[in-house]
Structures are given as C-alpha cells and as structure tokens.
DOBA-424958 format. One record per residue (C-alpha): x, y, z; residue in one letter; residue number from 1. Coordinates in nm, 2 decimals. Layout:
N
<<X; Y; Z>; 'A'; NUM>,
...
***
This chain:
195
<<-0.98; 10.12; 5.51>; 'M'; 1>,
<<-0.93; 9.78; 5.36>; 'A'; 2>,
<<-0.58; 9.68; 5.25>; 'R'; 3>,
<<-0.50; 9.53; 4.91>; 'D'; 4>,
<<-0.55; 9.16; 4.88>; 'K'; 5>,
<<-0.22; 8.96; 4.84>; 'N'; 6>,
<<-0.18; 8.75; 4.53>; 'Q'; 7>,
<<-0.28; 8.39; 4.63>; 'R'; 8>,
<<-0.07; 8.10; 4.51>; 'E'; 9>,
<<-0.32; 7.86; 4.36>; 'L'; 10>,
<<-0.19; 7.53; 4.23>; 'N'; 11>,
<<-0.49; 7.29; 4.26>; 'F'; 12>,
<<-0.68; 7.24; 3.94>; 'K'; 13>,
<<-1.04; 7.13; 4.01>; 'P'; 14>,
<<-1.15; 6.88; 3.74>; 'L'; 15>,
<<-1.52; 6.90; 3.84>; 'F'; 16>,
<<-1.66; 7.25; 3.90>; 'K'; 17>,
<<-2.04; 7.19; 3.96>; 'N'; 18>,
<<-2.21; 6.98; 4.22>; 'F'; 19>,
<<-2.56; 6.94; 4.34>; 'G'; 20>,
<<-2.85; 6.71; 4.41>; 'Q'; 21>,
<<-3.12; 6.63; 4.15>; 'N'; 22>,
<<-3.40; 6.50; 4.37>; 'E'; 23>,
<<-3.58; 6.83; 4.43>; 'I'; 24>,
<<-3.60; 7.16; 4.25>; 'E'; 25>,
<<-3.35; 7.40; 4.42>; 'N'; 26>,
<<-3.23; 7.70; 4.22>; 'N'; 27>,
<<-3.00; 7.83; 4.50>; 'N'; 28>,
<<-2.63; 7.82; 4.41>; 'E'; 29>,
<<-2.33; 7.87; 4.63>; 'I'; 30>,
<<-2.00; 7.98; 4.47>; 'A'; 31>,
<<-1.68; 7.84; 4.61>; 'L'; 32>,
<<-1.38; 8.06; 4.53>; 'L'; 33>,
<<-1.07; 7.91; 4.39>; 'H'; 34>,
<<-0.88; 8.01; 4.70>; 'E'; 35>,
<<-1.14; 7.83; 4.91>; 'E'; 36>,
<<-1.11; 7.50; 4.72>; 'I'; 37>,
<<-0.73; 7.54; 4.74>; 'E'; 38>,
<<-0.75; 7.57; 5.12>; 'A'; 39>,
<<-0.98; 7.26; 5.13>; 'I'; 40>,
<<-0.73; 7.07; 4.91>; 'Y'; 41>,
<<-0.43; 7.16; 5.12>; 'L'; 42>,
<<-0.58; 7.12; 5.47>; 'I'; 43>,
<<-0.85; 6.86; 5.43>; 'D'; 44>,
<<-0.71; 6.65; 5.14>; 'L'; 45>,
<<-0.34; 6.67; 5.19>; 'L'; 46>,
<<-0.36; 6.71; 5.57>; 'G'; 47>,
<<-0.13; 7.01; 5.60>; 'L'; 48>,
<<-0.14; 7.22; 5.91>; 'Y'; 49>,
<<-0.28; 7.57; 5.86>; 'Q'; 50>,
<<0.07; 7.73; 5.89>; 'E'; 51>,
<<0.21; 7.51; 5.61>; 'E'; 52>,
<<-0.10; 7.57; 5.39>; 'A'; 53>,
<<-0.08; 7.94; 5.45>; 'A'; 54>,
<<0.29; 7.94; 5.33>; 'Q'; 55>,
<<0.20; 7.74; 5.02>; 'K'; 56>,
<<-0.09; 7.99; 4.94>; 'M'; 57>,
<<0.13; 8.30; 5.02>; 'N'; 58>,
<<-0.12; 8.43; 5.28>; 'V'; 59>,
<<-0.10; 8.48; 5.66>; 'S'; 60>,
<<-0.23; 8.20; 5.89>; 'R'; 61>,
<<-0.52; 8.42; 6.01>; 'P'; 62>,
<<-0.62; 8.48; 5.65>; 'T'; 63>,
<<-0.60; 8.11; 5.57>; 'L'; 64>,
<<-0.82; 8.04; 5.88>; 'S'; 65>,
<<-1.09; 8.28; 5.75>; 'R'; 66>,
<<-1.06; 8.12; 5.40>; 'I'; 67>,
<<-1.10; 7.76; 5.53>; 'I'; 68>,
<<-1.38; 7.86; 5.76>; 'R'; 69>,
<<-1.58; 8.03; 5.48>; 'N'; 70>,
<<-1.51; 7.73; 5.25>; 'A'; 71>,
<<-1.63; 7.47; 5.50>; 'R'; 72>,
<<-1.94; 7.68; 5.58>; 'H'; 73>,
<<-2.03; 7.69; 5.21>; 'K'; 74>,
<<-1.98; 7.32; 5.16>; 'V'; 75>,
<<-2.19; 7.24; 5.47>; 'A'; 76>,
<<-2.46; 7.48; 5.35>; 'N'; 77>,
<<-2.47; 7.30; 5.01>; 'S'; 78>,
<<-2.48; 6.95; 5.17>; 'L'; 79>,
<<-2.74; 7.03; 5.43>; 'I'; 80>,
<<-2.95; 7.29; 5.23>; 'G'; 81>,
<<-2.93; 7.12; 4.89>; 'G'; 82>,
<<-2.80; 7.42; 4.71>; 'A'; 83>,
<<-2.59; 7.37; 4.40>; 'K'; 84>,
<<-2.21; 7.42; 4.45>; 'L'; 85>,
<<-2.00; 7.59; 4.18>; 'H'; 86>,
<<-1.63; 7.63; 4.19>; 'I'; 87>,
<<-1.47; 7.94; 4.04>; 'H'; 88>,
<<-1.15; 7.81; 3.87>; 'D'; 89>,
<<-0.90; 8.09; 3.81>; 'Q'; 90>,
<<-0.62; 7.86; 3.71>; 'K'; 91>,
<<-0.56; 7.89; 3.33>; 'D'; 92>,
<<-0.23; 7.69; 3.34>; 'N'; 93>,
<<-0.17; 7.35; 3.49>; 'Y'; 94>,
<<0.11; 7.10; 3.54>; 'T'; 95>,
<<0.13; 6.75; 3.38>; 'V'; 96>,
<<0.37; 6.47; 3.46>; 'A'; 97>,
<<0.47; 6.19; 3.22>; 'I'; 98>,
<<0.71; 5.90; 3.28>; 'C'; 99>,
<<0.94; 5.81; 2.99>; 'S'; 100>,
<<1.25; 5.60; 2.93>; 'D'; 101>,
<<1.40; 5.89; 2.73>; 'V'; 102>,
<<1.39; 6.26; 2.81>; 'E'; 103>,
<<1.36; 6.38; 2.45>; 'E'; 104>,
<<1.09; 6.13; 2.34>; 'K'; 105>,
<<0.78; 5.97; 2.50>; 'L'; 106>,
<<0.87; 5.61; 2.53>; 'I'; 107>,
<<0.74; 5.36; 2.80>; 'N'; 108>,
<<0.48; 5.60; 2.94>; 'N'; 109>,
<<0.40; 5.39; 3.24>; 'T'; 110>,
<<0.48; 5.45; 3.61>; 'S'; 111>,
<<0.80; 5.24; 3.55>; 'Q'; 112>,
<<0.96; 5.48; 3.30>; 'G'; 113>,
<<1.32; 5.60; 3.39>; 'K'; 114>,
<<1.24; 5.97; 3.40>; 'Y'; 115>,
<<0.95; 6.19; 3.52>; 'I'; 116>,
<<0.90; 6.48; 3.28>; 'L'; 117>,
<<0.70; 6.77; 3.43>; 'I'; 118>,
<<0.55; 7.01; 3.19>; 'F'; 119>,
<<0.37; 7.34; 3.24>; 'E'; 120>,
<<0.07; 7.39; 3.01>; 'I'; 121>,
<<-0.02; 7.75; 2.95>; 'K'; 122>,
<<-0.24; 7.89; 2.67>; 'E'; 123>,
<<-0.24; 7.57; 2.47>; 'K'; 124>,
<<0.14; 7.54; 2.47>; 'S'; 125>,
<<0.37; 7.33; 2.68>; 'Y'; 126>,
<<0.71; 7.39; 2.84>; 'K'; 127>,
<<0.93; 7.13; 3.01>; 'L'; 128>,
<<0.98; 7.25; 3.37>; 'L'; 129>,
<<1.20; 6.97; 3.49>; 'K'; 130>,
<<1.31; 6.61; 3.44>; 'S'; 131>,
<<1.36; 6.39; 3.74>; 'L'; 132>,
<<1.49; 6.04; 3.79>; 'E'; 133>,
<<1.20; 5.81; 3.86>; 'N'; 134>,
<<1.24; 5.65; 4.21>; 'P'; 135>,
<<1.01; 5.37; 4.09>; 'V'; 136>,
<<1.28; 5.27; 3.83>; 'F'; 137>,
<<1.60; 5.37; 3.99>; 'F'; 138>,
<<1.52; 5.29; 4.36>; 'Q'; 139>,
<<1.26; 5.02; 4.30>; 'K'; 140>,
<<1.00; 5.21; 4.51>; 'Q'; 141>,
<<0.63; 5.13; 4.48>; 'K'; 142>,
<<0.45; 5.37; 4.24>; 'P'; 143>,
<<0.16; 5.42; 4.48>; 'G'; 144>,
<<0.40; 5.53; 4.75>; 'M'; 145>,
<<0.66; 5.73; 4.56>; 'A'; 146>,
<<0.48; 5.91; 4.28>; 'L'; 147>,
<<0.19; 6.08; 4.47>; 'P'; 148>,
<<0.43; 6.25; 4.71>; 'K'; 149>,
<<0.67; 6.36; 4.43>; 'L'; 150>,
<<0.38; 6.49; 4.22>; 'F'; 151>,
<<0.24; 6.69; 4.51>; 'V'; 152>,
<<0.58; 6.85; 4.58>; 'E'; 153>,
<<0.59; 6.96; 4.21>; 'N'; 154>,
<<0.23; 7.08; 4.20>; 'N'; 155>,
<<0.13; 6.83; 3.94>; 'V'; 156>,
<<-0.24; 6.84; 3.84>; 'N'; 157>,
<<-0.25; 6.56; 3.58>; 'F'; 158>,
<<-0.06; 6.23; 3.52>; 'F'; 159>,
<<-0.06; 6.12; 3.16>; 'L'; 160>,
<<0.01; 5.75; 3.11>; 'A'; 161>,
<<-0.04; 5.45; 2.88>; 'N'; 162>,
<<-0.16; 5.23; 3.17>; 'E'; 163>,
<<-0.18; 5.26; 3.54>; 'I'; 164>,
<<-0.26; 5.03; 3.83>; 'G'; 165>,
<<-0.57; 5.09; 4.04>; 'A'; 166>,
<<-0.37; 5.14; 4.35>; 'G'; 167>,
<<-0.16; 5.42; 4.20>; 'L'; 168>,
<<-0.47; 5.58; 4.04>; 'K'; 169>,
<<-0.65; 5.59; 4.38>; 'N'; 170>,
<<-0.34; 5.72; 4.56>; 'S'; 171>,
<<-0.31; 6.00; 4.30>; 'L'; 172>,
<<-0.68; 6.08; 4.32>; 'L'; 173>,
<<-0.66; 6.10; 4.70>; 'S'; 174>,
<<-0.41; 6.38; 4.65>; 'K'; 175>,
<<-0.62; 6.56; 4.39>; 'G'; 176>,
<<-0.41; 6.45; 4.09>; 'I'; 177>,
<<-0.61; 6.32; 3.80>; 'Y'; 178>,
<<-0.50; 6.04; 3.57>; 'T'; 179>,
<<-0.55; 6.06; 3.19>; 'I'; 180>,
<<-0.49; 5.73; 3.00>; 'L'; 181>,
<<-0.39; 5.72; 2.63>; 'K'; 182>,
<<-0.25; 5.42; 2.44>; 'K'; 183>,
<<-0.01; 5.64; 2.24>; 'K'; 184>,
<<0.11; 5.97; 2.38>; 'I'; 185>,
<<0.26; 6.25; 2.17>; 'K'; 186>,
<<0.40; 6.59; 2.29>; 'F'; 187>,
<<0.10; 6.75; 2.11>; 'D'; 188>,
<<-0.14; 6.57; 2.35>; 'D'; 189>,
<<0.00; 6.79; 2.63>; 'L'; 190>,
<<-0.18; 7.10; 2.51>; 'S'; 191>,
<<-0.51; 6.92; 2.44>; 'N'; 192>,
<<-0.59; 6.78; 2.78>; 'I'; 193>,
<<-0.97; 6.79; 2.82>; 'P'; 194>,
<<-1.04; 7.00; 3.13>; 'I'; 195>,
***
C-alpha cells in the first residue's frame, strides 16, 4: 500500500513555464512537476548536494534522488525528442526583495540602499517578512557577491529595483532570481508583479 506523500517545500518560482522547438511539428508535451523543477533548481543551478536539497524540500534523500532522476529524464527527452516542455507551477505566493534607505518608505531602490526589505506576496497582498541591513552599504561588499547569496538564503524570487548593473543581474539570474526594473517603485507595485 502506498503511503501518503509528504508536503514538499517549494520555493523556486519559475518565470517561464513553456519551452519547445518551432522547427518541426511536434504535438508531444512533457509535464515537469513543480517539485522536479525545484530539484533541478537546488541541485543543478545552486549546486547543493542531494542531502542538503532534500532537507530544503522536506523530503528524504532517496525521494529527492527519484525526483531529480525523473526531472533530468524529462528534460533530456524534451531536448532530444523535440517535445514541448511545460512546468506545472504550484506556487501561488512568492518573495520579493527591495533595497531602500528607509524601512518605512521606498527610497534609493538600488543595490546600494541601506536596508533590504523582504516581502511575501500572497493573493495580491504583501506582507513585510523581514528587514536586513544591506552588506553592500554597511560592509562595502560588492552587490554581485553579497546579494545573490543573501537572497537565496531568504528564498527570494524577484528583486525589484530602479536600476541594476549587468554583473548583479547575471549573478541573480544564475541563482534563479529575476530582476524587475521600475523607475519609481511604490508599495502597491509589490502585488502587481507580472508573473
């Protein structure tokens, strides 16, 4: 008799959910489960060992091993066979980081802001989860080195900023964190992120 499936901890928010080639007609579609893209994100993108990734997903290491094996098989099948790949995204909420010089207002929304405000967005409303001192401002660390690590530790999906350097943008993207640029950022923008 099969046992009940544990609740998976899914933090990665895929921005793109459909992939496929356009050169020949192929109506085959492969569905990648959210837990499978989460495993690819943790192991192949972040470089975690299976034991660490299993803990983050709240599953056993053998279960994670099966999940990643299935995910890689589906991706390989899509690449080699030309089938369209679709990701099932079960994550209705996501996490956004914004840098600001003041905790109560959004001022100086660049990577140099004094504070990092981390918000949870759920059902079109936002809640401040935490406010951190920005190591870029207080410790004079490089944004491309400090922020991606800090954002991964806090399960950030999006970084909302006025402007951002190419190095930081690429460093964030390599960790699966998407950047959204806006000239003027208001708190209301948090619940209207186009995903």
